[in-house]
N, C-alpha and C positions, 0 to 999 in steps of 0.2 A: 050368441049369448056373450055378454061382457063379463069377464072374470075379474074379480077384485085382486088387489095386490097380495092380500093375506092368502088367498087361494093359490095364487101363482107361487108364492113362497113355499107353501105346504107341498105343492106338486114337485117343485125343484128339490126340496129336502127329501121327499120320498124317492125320487129318481136317484139322487146321490147315494142314498142308503143301499139301493139295489146295485148300483155300480160298484160300491165298495164290497158288497157281499159276493158279487160275481166278478171279482177283479181279474180272473183268468180269461174272461170273455172280452171281446172288443167293446169298448164303451159306446161306439156308434151302433152296434147291434142292440145293446141294452136300450139306448135312446130310441131307436126305431120301434122296438117292441113296446116301450113305455108310451110313445106317441100313438101307436096303433090302438092299444088298449084304452088309453084315455080318450081318444076320439070316439071309439065305440061307446064308452060309458057316458060321455058327455052329450052324445047325439040326442038321446032321449031323456036325459036327466031333467027332472023338475026341481030337485033339490041336489045341490052339489056338495053339501057338507061332508059326506062320506066318500066322495069320489077319490081323493088322494089315497085313502086307506084301501079302498077296493082295488084301485089300479096297482098299488104297491103289492098287494097280495096276489093278484092275478098275474102280474109280470113275473114275480118270483116263482110261481107255480109253472108258468110257461117256460121260463129259462131253466128251471130245474129239470124239466122233462127233456129239453133240448141238450142239456149238458151231461145227461146220463149216457155212458157208452153202451152201444148196442152189441150184443154177442153174436 
């Protein structure tokens, strides 16, 4: 699936926001998670309009769970 430049820009912006929010984590880890989630969502997407927002939300949730210390 060919992605347009506006979509790519929104994806990069969403990733940058997550990297800023989770600044204590390695940016490469955030990038890997972002790539994994976006690949999963794009695999079966018929409409990509909401993918950047959905990826942003899912990555934040995943990283939040990973960053919570276990007792």
